[in-house]
C-alpha positions as CSV (number, residue, x, y, z in Angstrom):
1,M,1.1,25.2,10.4
2,F,2.6,27.6,13.1
3,L,0.4,31.3,13.2
4,T,4.0,33.1,12.2
5,E,3.9,30.9,9.3
6,K,0.2,31.7,8.6
7,Y,0.5,35.4,9.0
8,H,4.2,35.8,8.2
9,A,3.6,39.0,5.8
10,L,2.4,40.5,9.1
11,L,5.9,40.3,10.6
12,P,7.1,43.8,10.9
13,F,10.5,43.4,9.1
14,H,8.2,42.7,5.5
15,H,7.0,46.5,5.9
16,H,9.4,49.5,4.7
17,R,8.0,53.1,6.0
18,K,10.3,56.1,6.8
19,A,9.6,56.9,11.1
20,P,7.5,59.7,11.6
21,P,9.2,62.7,12.6
22,S,9.0,63.2,16.6
23,P,6.7,65.8,18.0
24,S,7.1,68.5,20.2
25,P,7.5,67.9,24.0
26,A,4.2,69.5,24.7
27,V,2.4,67.5,21.8
28,V,3.9,64.2,23.9
29,A,2.3,65.5,27.0
30,A,-0.9,66.2,25.9
31,S,-1.3,62.6,23.7
32,D,0.7,61.1,26.4
33,A,-2.1,61.4,29.7
34,S,-5.4,62.0,26.5
35,S,-4.6,58.1,24.8
36,G,-3.4,56.1,28.3
37,S,-6.7,57.5,30.0
38,R,-8.7,56.3,27.4
39,F,-7.0,53.2,26.6
40,E,-7.7,52.4,30.2
41,A,-11.0,53.1,30.5
42,A,-11.6,50.8,27.5
43,L,-9.8,48.1,29.6
44,A,-11.8,48.6,32.7
45,A,-14.9,48.2,31.0
46,R,-14.0,45.3,28.7
47,L,-13.4,44.0,31.8
48,G,-16.2,44.0,33.8
49,T,-18.4,43.0,30.5
50,L,-16.9,39.1,31.7
51,L,-18.3,39.4,34.7
52,P,-20.6,37.9,36.9
53,L,-18.7,34.3,35.3
54,L,-21.7,32.0,35.2
55,A,-20.7,28.2,36.3
56,S,-23.0,27.2,33.7
57,S,-21.0,28.8,30.8
58,S,-19.2,26.9,28.3
59,P,-15.5,26.9,29.4
60,L,-14.3,27.1,26.1
61,A,-16.2,30.1,24.6
62,L,-15.2,31.6,28.0
63,L,-11.7,31.2,27.0
64,A,-12.9,32.5,23.7
65,R,-14.3,35.7,25.3
66,V,-11.0,36.0,27.1
67,A,-9.0,35.9,23.9
68,D,-11.8,38.3,22.4
69,L,-10.6,40.1,25.4
70,L,-6.8,40.8,24.8
71,A,-7.4,41.0,21.0
72,A,-9.7,44.0,21.5
73,T,-6.7,45.6,24.2
74,L,-4.1,44.4,21.6
75,A,-5.6,46.7,18.7
76,D,-6.2,49.8,21.6
77,A,-2.6,49.2,22.3
78,A,-1.3,50.1,18.9
79,P,-2.4,53.7,18.8
80,A,-2.0,54.5,22.4
81,L,1.7,53.6,22.7
82,L,2.6,55.3,19.3
83,A,0.4,58.5,20.6
84,G,2.2,58.3,24.3
85,A,5.8,57.5,22.7
86,G,8.6,59.6,23.5
87,G,11.3,60.0,26.5
88,D,13.7,57.8,28.7
89,A,10.6,55.8,30.1
90,S,8.6,54.9,26.8
91,A,11.7,54.0,25.3
92,A,12.5,51.6,27.9
93,A,9.0,50.2,28.8
94,V,8.6,49.3,25.0
95,A,12.3,47.7,25.0
96,E,11.7,45.5,27.7
97,H,8.0,44.6,26.7
98,L,9.2,43.0,23.5
99,E,10.4,39.5,24.7
100,A,7.3,39.7,26.6
101,G,5.7,40.5,22.9
102,V,7.7,36.9,21.7
103,A,6.4,35.4,24.8
104,L,2.9,36.5,23.5
105,L,3.4,34.9,20.2
106,D,4.8,31.7,21.1
107,A,1.4,31.3,23.5
108,C,-0.7,31.7,20.6
109,N,1.2,29.4,18.6
110,A,1.3,26.7,21.8
111,I,-2.5,27.6,21.7
112,A,-3.1,26.6,18.2
113,A,-1.7,23.1,18.5
114,R,-3.5,22.3,20.9
115,V,-6.5,23.0,19.4
116,D,-5.1,21.2,16.2
117,R,-4.7,18.3,18.3
118,L,-8.3,18.3,19.6
119,R,-9.7,18.6,16.0
120,R,-7.2,15.8,15.1
121,R,-8.7,13.6,17.8
122,R,-12.2,14.3,17.1
123,L,-12.1,13.5,13.3
124,L,-10.4,10.2,14.3
125,A,-13.7,9.5,16.9
126,R,-16.1,10.6,14.0
127,F,-14.0,8.1,11.5
128,A,-15.0,5.4,14.0
129,L,-18.5,7.0,13.9
130,H,-18.2,6.0,10.0
131,L,-17.5,2.5,11.0
132,L,-20.5,2.3,12.7
133,S,-23.4,4.1,11.3
134,P,-26.4,2.5,10.2
135,P,-27.6,1.1,7.5
136,Q,-25.0,-1.6,8.1
137,P,-25.2,-3.6,10.8
138,L,-22.2,-4.3,12.8
139,S,-20.0,-6.8,11.9
140,A,-16.7,-8.3,13.2
141,S,-14.7,-6.1,10.5
142,S,-16.4,-2.7,11.1
143,T,-16.0,-3.4,15.3
144,A,-12.3,-4.1,14.6
145,R,-11.5,-1.0,12.2
146,A,-13.1,1.7,14.7
147,R,-11.4,0.1,17.9
148,A,-8.5,0.8,15.7
149,A,-9.2,4.3,15.1
150,L,-10.1,5.3,18.1
151,A,-6.9,3.4,19.8
152,D,-5.1,6.2,17.3
153,R,-7.2,8.6,18.7
154,A,-6.2,7.6,22.3
155,A,-2.2,8.2,21.0
156,V,-3.0,11.5,20.0
157,D,-1.8,13.6,23.8
158,P,-3.9,16.3,24.1
159,N,-2.0,17.9,26.8
160,S,1.0,18.5,24.3
161,P,2.6,20.8,23.3
162,P,2.9,22.5,27.1
163,L,0.8,26.1,27.2
164,P,3.5,28.2,27.9
165,S,2.9,31.1,31.1
166,I,2.7,35.1,30.7
167,P,4.6,36.4,34.0
168,F,3.2,39.6,35.2
169,H,5.1,41.5,37.7
170,P,2.2,44.5,38.5
171,P,3.4,47.3,40.2
172,R,2.7,48.0,44.3
173,R,1.7,50.5,44.8
174,H,1.5,53.7,42.2
175,K,1.2,53.4,38.6
176,P,4.1,54.2,36.0
177,A,4.3,57.6,35.1
178,A,4.8,57.6,31.0
179,A,1.4,56.4,28.7
180,A,3.6,53.5,27.1
181,A,4.9,51.9,30.2
182,R,1.0,52.5,31.5
183,V,-0.2,50.6,28.1
184,L,2.5,47.9,28.4
185,L,1.5,47.0,31.6
186,A,-1.9,46.5,31.2
187,V,-1.0,44.4,28.0
188,N,1.3,42.3,30.3
189,A,-1.4,41.8,32.6
190,V,-4.3,40.7,30.1
191,S,-1.6,38.6,28.3
192,S,-1.1,36.6,31.7
193,L,-4.2,36.3,32.2
194,A,-5.0,34.9,29.0
195,A,-2.5,32.5,29.2
196,S,-3.6,31.2,32.7
197,A,-6.9,30.7,31.7
198,A,-6.3,28.3,28.4
199,A,-3.5,26.7,30.9
200,A,-6.7,25.7,33.3
201,I,-9.6,25.2,30.8
202,L,-7.2,23.2,28.0
203,D,-5.5,21.2,30.7
204,H,-7.0,17.8,30.6
205,S,-4.8,15.5,33.1
206,N,-6.3,14.8,36.2
207,T,-5.3,17.1,38.1
208,K,-6.3,20.4,36.8
209,T,-4.7,23.6,38.9
210,T,-4.7,27.5,37.8
211,T,-2.3,30.0,39.4
212,L,-3.7,33.3,41.1
213,L,-2.1,35.8,38.9
214,V,-1.2,38.7,41.6
215,P,-3.6,41.0,42.3
216,V,-2.6,44.5,40.9
217,T,-3.0,46.8,44.2
218,S,-2.0,50.3,42.3
219,N,-4.5,53.1,41.1
220,L,-4.5,51.7,38.0
221,P,-8.4,51.9,36.8
222,W,-9.0,48.7,35.6
223,A,-7.3,47.1,38.7
224,E,-11.0,46.2,40.2
225,P,-12.2,44.5,37.2
226,F,-9.1,42.9,36.1
227,N,-8.6,41.7,40.1
228,A,-12.2,40.5,40.1
229,V,-11.8,38.4,36.5
230,S,-8.9,37.0,38.0
231,I,-10.4,35.2,41.1
232,S,-13.7,34.2,39.3
233,L,-11.8,32.3,36.3
234,S,-9.5,31.1,39.1
235,A,-12.3,29.8,40.9
236,L,-14.0,28.7,38.2
237,A,-11.3,26.5,36.9
238,L,-10.9,24.7,39.9
239,S,-14.4,23.5,40.3
240,S,-16.6,21.1,38.7
241,A,-17.6,23.4,36.0
242,S,-14.8,23.6,34.4
243,T,-15.6,20.7,32.5
244,T,-15.3,21.1,28.7
245,E,-17.0,20.0,25.2
246,A,-13.5,18.1,25.2
247,D,-13.8,16.2,28.7
248,A,-17.2,15.3,27.7
249,E,-16.5,14.4,24.1
250,E,-13.5,12.0,26.3
251,E,-16.0,10.5,28.7
252,S,-18.5,9.2,25.6
253,V,-15.7,8.3,23.4
254,G,-14.6,6.3,26.5
255,K,-18.4,4.7,26.9
256,L,-18.1,3.5,22.9
257,A,-14.9,2.0,23.6
258,S,-15.9,0.1,26.2
259,A,-19.1,-1.1,24.1
260,L,-16.9,-2.6,21.4
261,E,-14.4,-4.2,23.2
262,N,-16.5,-7.1,23.4
263,E,-14.0,-9.8,21.3
264,E,-16.9,-11.8,20.9
265,G,-19.8,-9.7,19.6
266,S,-20.1,-6.0,20.4
267,D,-24.0,-5.6,22.6
268,E,-25.3,-3.3,18.8
269,A,-27.8,-1.4,21.0
270,A,-25.2,-0.3,23.6
271,V,-22.9,0.4,20.2
272,R,-25.7,2.4,19.0
273,A,-26.3,4.2,21.8
274,A,-23.0,5.1,22.7
275,A,-22.0,6.1,18.7
276,K,-25.3,8.9,19.1
277,E,-23.8,10.1,22.2
278,V,-20.3,10.4,20.7
279,E,-21.8,12.3,18.0
280,A,-23.8,14.6,19.6
281,R,-20.4,15.5,22.0
282,T,-18.1,16.0,18.7
283,E,-20.8,18.2,17.2
284,E,-20.8,20.5,19.8
285,L,-17.0,20.6,20.0
286,A,-16.4,21.6,17.0
287,A,-18.1,24.9,17.4
288,R,-16.4,25.4,20.4
289,L,-13.1,24.4,18.6
290,D,-13.9,26.7,15.9
291,R,-14.7,30.0,17.7
292,L,-11.4,29.2,19.9
293,S,-9.1,29.1,16.7
294,D,-11.1,32.3,15.3
295,A,-10.2,33.7,18.8
296,V,-6.7,32.9,18.9
297,N,-6.1,33.7,15.4
298,G,-7.0,37.2,16.3
299,V,-4.9,37.8,19.0
300,F,-1.6,36.5,17.0
301,R,-2.8,39.1,14.2
302,A,-3.1,41.5,16.8
303,A,-0.2,41.0,18.7
304,L,1.9,41.0,15.5
305,R,0.6,44.5,14.3
306,L,1.6,46.0,18.4
307,R,4.9,44.3,17.7
308,D,5.1,46.1,14.4
309,A,4.2,49.5,16.8
310,E,6.5,48.8,18.9
311,L,9.6,48.2,16.8
312,G,8.8,51.3,15.2
313,T,9.1,53.4,18.2
314,F,12.0,52.0,20.0
315,M,13.8,52.2,16.5
316,A,12.8,56.0,15.6
317,A,13.9,57.0,19.4
318,G,17.5,55.9,18.4
319,P,20.9,54.3,19.2
320,A,20.7,56.4,22.5
321,L,17.3,55.1,24.0
322,Q,17.7,51.0,23.0
323,T,18.1,48.8,25.2
324,P,22.6,48.9,26.4
325,R,24.0,45.8,25.9
326,K,25.7,43.7,28.9
């Protein structure tokens, strides 16, 4: 089930409420500065909590923390956007970000589907363990069924569907003037950071790569910690420390499959030892996948609420401020 279906009731078109009256220019200007400053300061502090990225940390746990950071950023962005909405610049920023919001929802769906595939592979490995578990001795029938279960597991591609990227184009020098534009710039930056981290950590091919995001060079309060986190994530993903619990499970399952290959009779001691390692690895992986799944669900819910706020401010602005048709 896609997350879009799971959280169908949270979609903006399920909420029917009157648009709030437009605030006066003076009120808009005051709330613009204060809400934007608080939002940016909170984001800078949250980015700082991710540093330093320890090489000994679990990559899947780290990815869940990055997802938590994104969910918190999205949750803060909705009220900051509403407080700072007003004027052509804000409306233009909201209109431009609507498409990026869809890309984020698509990325959440793709990551959720990837997690589901990893869970299916784990369940098939656990089924093979069940067939080989004591007290019954190994038999030709049980080993054959266990080999079949591992073959079914291997047929589930862990790299499908591909994880989409979320483009981010930071300002070269000066930060945007409108608070709404600054809020959505930060949302885009953290969304792109999280998508890049997911692609690097969840890629189980033999050629792990990650794209270093373009540094944010403007005087935004969160630019420095954002650049530091981006550089650290890229270095960690390309190092040997990026081996995840899914990679460890894959290695242990490979050892078990090799121990079961002897058609004339498997070495029971070798099979038991390999099965014990698979059991430990699959239990460790289960906890990490549950944590990551919860984090991604949190991002999806927060993204829907932000989209609801965006549509509310955009539609309240009237046809004159909406994106013109080409």
